[in-house]
PyMOL commands that place a pseudoatom at each C-alpha (Angstrom):
pseudoatom trace, name=CA, resn=MET, resi=1, chain=A, elem=C, hetatm=0, pos=[38.708, -4.694, -10.063]
pseudoatom trace, name=CA, resn=ALA, resi=2, chain=A, elem=C, hetatm=0, pos=[34.973, -4.045, -10.458]
pseudoatom trace, name=CA, resn=LYS, resi=3, chain=A, elem=C, hetatm=0, pos=[33.309, -4.805, -13.735]
pseudoatom trace, name=CA, resn=GLU, resi=4, chain=A, elem=C, hetatm=0, pos=[32.040, -1.680, -15.500]
pseudoatom trace, name=CA, resn=PHE, resi=5, chain=A, elem=C, hetatm=0, pos=[28.278, -1.538, -16.050]
pseudoatom trace, name=CA, resn=ILE, resi=6, chain=A, elem=C, hetatm=0, pos=[27.181, -1.582, -19.693]
pseudoatom trace, name=CA, resn=PHE, resi=7, chain=A, elem=C, hetatm=0, pos=[23.619, -0.688, -20.804]
pseudoatom trace, name=CA, resn=LYS, resi=8, chain=A, elem=C, hetatm=0, pos=[22.838, -1.631, -24.418]
pseudoatom trace, name=CA, resn=GLY, resi=9, chain=A, elem=C, hetatm=0, pos=[26.530, -1.266, -25.314]
pseudoatom trace, name=CA, resn=LYS, resi=10, chain=A, elem=C, hetatm=0, pos=[26.986, 2.113, -23.607]
pseudoatom trace, name=CA, resn=THR, resi=11, chain=A, elem=C, hetatm=0, pos=[28.794, 2.972, -20.371]
pseudoatom trace, name=CA, resn=ILE, resi=12, chain=A, elem=C, hetatm=0, pos=[27.269, 5.172, -17.676]
pseudoatom trace, name=CA, resn=ARG, resi=13, chain=A, elem=C, hetatm=0, pos=[29.533, 8.038, -18.710]
pseudoatom trace, name=CA, resn=GLU, resi=14, chain=A, elem=C, hetatm=0, pos=[28.312, 7.819, -22.316]
pseudoatom trace, name=CA, resn=LEU, resi=15, chain=A, elem=C, hetatm=0, pos=[24.682, 7.607, -21.166]
pseudoatom trace, name=CA, resn=ASN, resi=16, chain=A, elem=C, hetatm=0, pos=[25.059, 10.732, -18.994]
pseudoatom trace, name=CA, resn=GLU, resi=17, chain=A, elem=C, hetatm=0, pos=[26.352, 12.675, -21.993]
pseudoatom trace, name=CA, resn=MET, resi=18, chain=A, elem=C, hetatm=0, pos=[23.312, 11.667, -24.076]
pseudoatom trace, name=CA, resn=ASP, resi=19, chain=A, elem=C, hetatm=0, pos=[20.177, 13.728, -24.537]
pseudoatom trace, name=CA, resn=VAL, resi=20, chain=A, elem=C, hetatm=0, pos=[16.928, 12.254, -23.173]
pseudoatom trace, name=CA, resn=LYS, resi=21, chain=A, elem=C, hetatm=0, pos=[15.656, 11.638, -26.726]
pseudoatom trace, name=CA, resn=GLU, resi=22, chain=A, elem=C, hetatm=0, pos=[18.848, 9.740, -27.623]
pseudoatom trace, name=CA, resn=PHE, resi=23, chain=A, elem=C, hetatm=0, pos=[18.580, 7.668, -24.450]
pseudoatom trace, name=CA, resn=ALA, resi=24, chain=A, elem=C, hetatm=0, pos=[14.937, 6.917, -25.270]
pseudoatom trace, name=CA, resn=ARG, resi=25, chain=A, elem=C, hetatm=0, pos=[16.024, 5.154, -28.488]
pseudoatom trace, name=CA, resn=LEU, resi=26, chain=A, elem=C, hetatm=0, pos=[17.759, 2.495, -26.367]
pseudoatom trace, name=CA, resn=LEU, resi=27, chain=A, elem=C, hetatm=0, pos=[14.609, 1.669, -24.367]
pseudoatom trace, name=CA, resn=PRO, resi=28, chain=A, elem=C, hetatm=0, pos=[11.656, -0.663, -25.034]
pseudoatom trace, name=CA, resn=ALA, resi=29, chain=A, elem=C, hetatm=0, pos=[8.559, 0.751, -26.738]
pseudoatom trace, name=CA, resn=ARG, resi=30, chain=A, elem=C, hetatm=0, pos=[6.498, 1.726, -23.661]
pseudoatom trace, name=CA, resn=GLN, resi=31, chain=A, elem=C, hetatm=0, pos=[9.333, 3.641, -21.989]
pseudoatom trace, name=CA, resn=ARG, resi=32, chain=A, elem=C, hetatm=0, pos=[10.422, 5.178, -25.298]
pseudoatom trace, name=CA, resn=ARG, resi=33, chain=A, elem=C, hetatm=0, pos=[6.885, 6.442, -25.948]
pseudoatom trace, name=CA, resn=SER, resi=34, chain=A, elem=C, hetatm=0, pos=[6.659, 7.849, -22.414]
pseudoatom trace, name=CA, resn=LEU, resi=35, chain=A, elem=C, hetatm=0, pos=[9.894, 9.828, -22.842]
pseudoatom trace, name=CA, resn=THR, resi=36, chain=A, elem=C, hetatm=0, pos=[9.238, 11.067, -26.388]
pseudoatom trace, name=CA, resn=ARG, resi=37, chain=A, elem=C, hetatm=0, pos=[5.857, 12.499, -25.367]
pseudoatom trace, name=CA, resn=GLY, resi=38, chain=A, elem=C, hetatm=0, pos=[7.688, 14.684, -22.852]
pseudoatom trace, name=CA, resn=MET, resi=39, chain=A, elem=C, hetatm=0, pos=[7.806, 14.893, -19.081]
pseudoatom trace, name=CA, resn=THR, resi=40, chain=A, elem=C, hetatm=0, pos=[5.086, 16.341, -16.869]
pseudoatom trace, name=CA, resn=GLU, resi=41, chain=A, elem=C, hetatm=0, pos=[5.764, 19.329, -14.612]
pseudoatom trace, name=CA, resn=GLU, resi=42, chain=A, elem=C, hetatm=0, pos=[6.058, 17.058, -11.550]
pseudoatom trace, name=CA, resn=GLN, resi=43, chain=A, elem=C, hetatm=0, pos=[8.597, 14.852, -13.331]
pseudoatom trace, name=CA, resn=LYS, resi=44, chain=A, elem=C, hetatm=0, pos=[10.653, 17.889, -14.378]
pseudoatom trace, name=CA, resn=LYS, resi=45, chain=A, elem=C, hetatm=0, pos=[10.676, 19.171, -10.781]
pseudoatom trace, name=CA, resn=LEU, resi=46, chain=A, elem=C, hetatm=0, pos=[11.832, 15.775, -9.516]
pseudoatom trace, name=CA, resn=VAL, resi=47, chain=A, elem=C, hetatm=0, pos=[14.714, 15.672, -12.012]
pseudoatom trace, name=CA, resn=GLU, resi=48, chain=A, elem=C, hetatm=0, pos=[15.780, 19.177, -10.944]
pseudoatom trace, name=CA, resn=LYS, resi=49, chain=A, elem=C, hetatm=0, pos=[15.714, 18.160, -7.257]
pseudoatom trace, name=CA, resn=ILE, resi=50, chain=A, elem=C, hetatm=0, pos=[17.854, 15.122, -8.057]
pseudoatom trace, name=CA, resn=LYS, resi=51, chain=A, elem=C, hetatm=0, pos=[20.360, 17.296, -9.940]
pseudoatom trace, name=CA, resn=LYS, resi=52, chain=A, elem=C, hetatm=0, pos=[20.591, 19.642, -6.935]
pseudoatom trace, name=CA, resn=ALA, resi=53, chain=A, elem=C, hetatm=0, pos=[20.999, 16.702, -4.541]
pseudoatom trace, name=CA, resn=LYS, resi=54, chain=A, elem=C, hetatm=0, pos=[23.831, 15.280, -6.662]
pseudoatom trace, name=CA, resn=ALA, resi=55, chain=A, elem=C, hetatm=0, pos=[25.519, 18.693, -6.638]
pseudoatom trace, name=CA, resn=GLY, resi=56, chain=A, elem=C, hetatm=0, pos=[25.516, 18.521, -2.833]
pseudoatom trace, name=CA, resn=GLN, resi=57, chain=A, elem=C, hetatm=0, pos=[22.958, 21.250, -2.167]
pseudoatom trace, name=CA, resn=ARG, resi=58, chain=A, elem=C, hetatm=0, pos=[20.439, 18.941, -0.450]
pseudoatom trace, name=CA, resn=LYS, resi=59, chain=A, elem=C, hetatm=0, pos=[21.006, 16.820, 2.642]
pseudoatom trace, name=CA, resn=LYS, resi=60, chain=A, elem=C, hetatm=0, pos=[17.531, 15.344, 3.296]
pseudoatom trace, name=CA, resn=PRO, resi=61, chain=A, elem=C, hetatm=0, pos=[16.197, 12.471, 1.150]
pseudoatom trace, name=CA, resn=ILE, resi=62, chain=A, elem=C, hetatm=0, pos=[13.861, 13.456, -1.653]
pseudoatom trace, name=CA, resn=LYS, resi=63, chain=A, elem=C, hetatm=0, pos=[10.237, 12.458, -1.039]
pseudoatom trace, name=CA, resn=THR, resi=64, chain=A, elem=C, hetatm=0, pos=[8.069, 12.029, -4.101]
pseudoatom trace, name=CA, resn=HIS, resi=65, chain=A, elem=C, hetatm=0, pos=[4.664, 10.863, -5.278]
pseudoatom trace, name=CA, resn=VAL, resi=66, chain=A, elem=C, hetatm=0, pos=[5.889, 10.633, -8.883]
pseudoatom trace, name=CA, resn=ARG, resi=67, chain=A, elem=C, hetatm=0, pos=[5.883, 6.914, -9.692]
pseudoatom trace, name=CA, resn=ASP, resi=68, chain=A, elem=C, hetatm=0, pos=[5.464, 7.084, -13.471]
pseudoatom trace, name=CA, resn=ILE, resi=69, chain=A, elem=C, hetatm=0, pos=[8.860, 8.502, -14.408]
pseudoatom trace, name=CA, resn=VAL, resi=70, chain=A, elem=C, hetatm=0, pos=[11.404, 6.366, -16.255]
pseudoatom trace, name=CA, resn=VAL, resi=71, chain=A, elem=C, hetatm=0, pos=[14.743, 6.084, -14.439]
pseudoatom trace, name=CA, resn=LEU, resi=72, chain=A, elem=C, hetatm=0, pos=[17.232, 8.193, -16.409]
pseudoatom trace, name=CA, resn=PRO, resi=73, chain=A, elem=C, hetatm=0, pos=[21.048, 8.005, -16.265]
pseudoatom trace, name=CA, resn=ILE, resi=74, chain=A, elem=C, hetatm=0, pos=[21.174, 11.300, -14.361]
pseudoatom trace, name=CA, resn=MET, resi=75, chain=A, elem=C, hetatm=0, pos=[19.152, 9.701, -11.534]
pseudoatom trace, name=CA, resn=ILE, resi=76, chain=A, elem=C, hetatm=0, pos=[21.630, 6.863, -10.877]
pseudoatom trace, name=CA, resn=GLY, resi=77, chain=A, elem=C, hetatm=0, pos=[22.957, 6.938, -7.319]
pseudoatom trace, name=CA, resn=ALA, resi=78, chain=A, elem=C, hetatm=0, pos=[20.108, 9.068, -5.961]
pseudoatom trace, name=CA, resn=LYS, resi=79, chain=A, elem=C, hetatm=0, pos=[18.269, 8.085, -2.789]
pseudoatom trace, name=CA, resn=LEU, resi=80, chain=A, elem=C, hetatm=0, pos=[14.545, 8.739, -2.968]
pseudoatom trace, name=CA, resn=GLN, resi=81, chain=A, elem=C, hetatm=0, pos=[11.527, 8.038, -0.829]
pseudoatom trace, name=CA, resn=VAL, resi=82, chain=A, elem=C, hetatm=0, pos=[8.689, 6.931, -3.118]
pseudoatom trace, name=CA, resn=TYR, resi=83, chain=A, elem=C, hetatm=0, pos=[5.081, 7.021, -1.882]
pseudoatom trace, name=CA, resn=ASN, resi=84, chain=A, elem=C, hetatm=0, pos=[3.203, 3.728, -2.222]
pseudoatom trace, name=CA, resn=GLY, resi=85, chain=A, elem=C, hetatm=0, pos=[-0.238, 4.959, -1.162]
pseudoatom trace, name=CA, resn=LYS, resi=86, chain=A, elem=C, hetatm=0, pos=[0.331, 4.562, 2.566]
pseudoatom trace, name=CA, resn=GLU, resi=87, chain=A, elem=C, hetatm=0, pos=[3.948, 5.417, 3.361]
pseudoatom trace, name=CA, resn=TYR, resi=88, chain=A, elem=C, hetatm=0, pos=[7.229, 6.421, 1.776]
pseudoatom trace, name=CA, resn=LYS, resi=89, chain=A, elem=C, hetatm=0, pos=[9.582, 3.571, 0.838]
pseudoatom trace, name=CA, resn=GLN, resi=90, chain=A, elem=C, hetatm=0, pos=[13.335, 4.202, 0.642]
pseudoatom trace, name=CA, resn=VAL, resi=91, chain=A, elem=C, hetatm=0, pos=[14.710, 3.534, -2.857]
pseudoatom trace, name=CA, resn=GLU, resi=92, chain=A, elem=C, hetatm=0, pos=[18.319, 3.775, -3.975]
pseudoatom trace, name=CA, resn=LEU, resi=93, chain=A, elem=C, hetatm=0, pos=[18.625, 3.919, -7.746]
pseudoatom trace, name=CA, resn=LEU, resi=94, chain=A, elem=C, hetatm=0, pos=[21.382, 1.653, -9.070]
pseudoatom trace, name=CA, resn=GLU, resi=95, chain=A, elem=C, hetatm=0, pos=[22.556, 1.089, -12.645]
pseudoatom trace, name=CA, resn=GLN, resi=96, chain=A, elem=C, hetatm=0, pos=[20.240, -1.915, -13.027]
pseudoatom trace, name=CA, resn=ALA, resi=97, chain=A, elem=C, hetatm=0, pos=[17.214, 0.392, -12.554]
pseudoatom trace, name=CA, resn=LEU, resi=98, chain=A, elem=C, hetatm=0, pos=[17.828, 2.192, -15.868]
pseudoatom trace, name=CA, resn=GLY, resi=99, chain=A, elem=C, hetatm=0, pos=[14.762, 2.114, -18.101]
pseudoatom trace, name=CA, resn=HIS, resi=100, chain=A, elem=C, hetatm=0, pos=[12.389, 0.949, -15.354]
pseudoatom trace, name=CA, resn=TYR, resi=101, chain=A, elem=C, hetatm=0, pos=[9.610, 3.045, -13.860]
pseudoatom trace, name=CA, resn=LEU, resi=102, chain=A, elem=C, hetatm=0, pos=[10.179, 4.477, -10.378]
pseudoatom trace, name=CA, resn=GLY, resi=103, chain=A, elem=C, hetatm=0, pos=[6.955, 2.926, -9.088]
pseudoatom trace, name=CA, resn=GLU, resi=104, chain=A, elem=C, hetatm=0, pos=[8.298, -0.573, -9.720]
pseudoatom trace, name=CA, resn=PHE, resi=105, chain=A, elem=C, hetatm=0, pos=[10.574, -0.226, -6.698]
pseudoatom trace, name=CA, resn=SER, resi=106, chain=A, elem=C, hetatm=0, pos=[7.890, 0.811, -4.185]
pseudoatom trace, name=CA, resn=LEU, resi=107, chain=A, elem=C, hetatm=0, pos=[5.188, -1.846, -4.215]
pseudoatom trace, name=CA, resn=THR, resi=108, chain=A, elem=C, hetatm=0, pos=[1.619, -0.781, -3.448]
pseudoatom trace, name=CA, resn=ARG, resi=109, chain=A, elem=C, hetatm=0, pos=[0.308, -4.177, -2.373]
pseudoatom trace, name=CA, resn=LYS, resi=110, chain=A, elem=C, hetatm=0, pos=[1.479, -6.488, 0.378]
pseudoatom trace, name=CA, resn=LYS, resi=111, chain=A, elem=C, hetatm=0, pos=[1.677, -10.252, 0.258]
pseudoatom trace, name=CA, resn=THR, resi=112, chain=A, elem=C, hetatm=0, pos=[-1.350, -11.782, 1.965]
pseudoatom trace, name=CA, resn=GLU, resi=113, chain=A, elem=C, hetatm=0, pos=[-0.499, -13.518, 5.204]
pseudoatom trace, name=CA, resn=HIS, resi=114, chain=A, elem=C, hetatm=0, pos=[-3.115, -15.922, 6.524]
pseudoatom trace, name=CA, resn=SER, resi=115, chain=A, elem=C, hetatm=0, pos=[-3.147, -17.132, 10.105]
pseudoatom trace, name=CA, resn=ALA, resi=116, chain=A, elem=C, hetatm=0, pos=[-4.966, -20.074, 11.673]
pseudoatom trace, name=CA, resn=PRO, resi=117, chain=A, elem=C, hetatm=0, pos=[-8.732, -20.321, 11.057]
pseudoatom trace, name=CA, resn=GLY, resi=118, chain=A, elem=C, hetatm=0, pos=[-11.009, -18.887, 13.727]
pseudoatom trace, name=CA, resn=VAL, resi=119, chain=A, elem=C, hetatm=0, pos=[-13.712, -20.601, 15.751]
pseudoatom trace, name=CA, resn=GLY, resi=120, chain=A, elem=C, hetatm=0, pos=[-16.665, -21.485, 13.522]
pseudoatom trace, name=CA, resn=ALA, resi=121, chain=A, elem=C, hetatm=0, pos=[-14.602, -21.438, 10.351]
pseudoatom trace, name=CA, resn=THR, resi=122, chain=A, elem=C, hetatm=0, pos=[-15.038, -25.188, 9.860]
pseudoatom trace, name=CA, resn=ARG, resi=123, chain=A, elem=C, hetatm=0, pos=[-17.481, -27.801, 11.111]
pseudoatom trace, name=CA, resn=SER, resi=124, chain=A, elem=C, hetatm=0, pos=[-14.887, -29.425, 13.323]
pseudoatom trace, name=CA, resn=SER, resi=125, chain=A, elem=C, hetatm=0, pos=[-13.988, -26.159, 15.050]
pseudoatom trace, name=CA, resn=ALA, resi=126, chain=A, elem=C, hetatm=0, pos=[-17.627, -25.732, 16.192]
pseudoatom trace, name=CA, resn=ALA, resi=127, chain=A, elem=C, hetatm=0, pos=[-17.365, -28.940, 18.251]
pseudoatom trace, name=CA, resn=THR, resi=128, chain=A, elem=C, hetatm=0, pos=[-14.276, -27.797, 20.181]
pseudoatom trace, name=CA, resn=SER, resi=129, chain=A, elem=C, hetatm=0, pos=[-14.576, -25.771, 23.343]
pseudoatom trace, name=CA, resn=ALA, resi=130, chain=A, elem=C, hetatm=0, pos=[-13.932, -22.062, 22.996]
pseudoatom trace, name=CA, resn=LYS, resi=131, chain=A, elem=C, hetatm=0, pos=[-11.711, -20.916, 25.865]
for i in range(1, 131): cmd.bond("trace and resi %d" % i, "trace and resi %d" % (i + 1))
show_as sticks, trace
zoom trace
C-alpha cells in the first residue's frame, strides 16, 4: 500500500479543489507573492495547455520557455520540456515539485569538467617533448 502524499496537511485531492489564492497561502513568501500578483499571459497559456493535455486532447509533450511559474496542484503528473537556454529538458512534475519554480528542474549551467593540462601550462610540461 503506497503512502498518500501530504502537502502542508492537505492531500492532492484537497489541493486540486482549492483556488490558486487559497493554495498560495500554504506557500513560502516568494512563491505566495508571485501567485497573488497574478499570472502572466504566457503562464496562463501554459496552464491551459496542461489542462488540455490532462484531458487527453494532446499527445505531444508540451514545450515551454516559461521557467518562472510556480508548480500548481493542477500541473502534477504533466510531462513538460523546459527550455534551459540551449535545449529543451524533459521534466515530469511529481508531488514533491509543488511550490517550486519550473526553472529549478531544468538547469541552465553545466558542471565544469577539467581535463589534463596542455603543453606549456606548467614549467615542467615545457621540458617534455611534444609528440
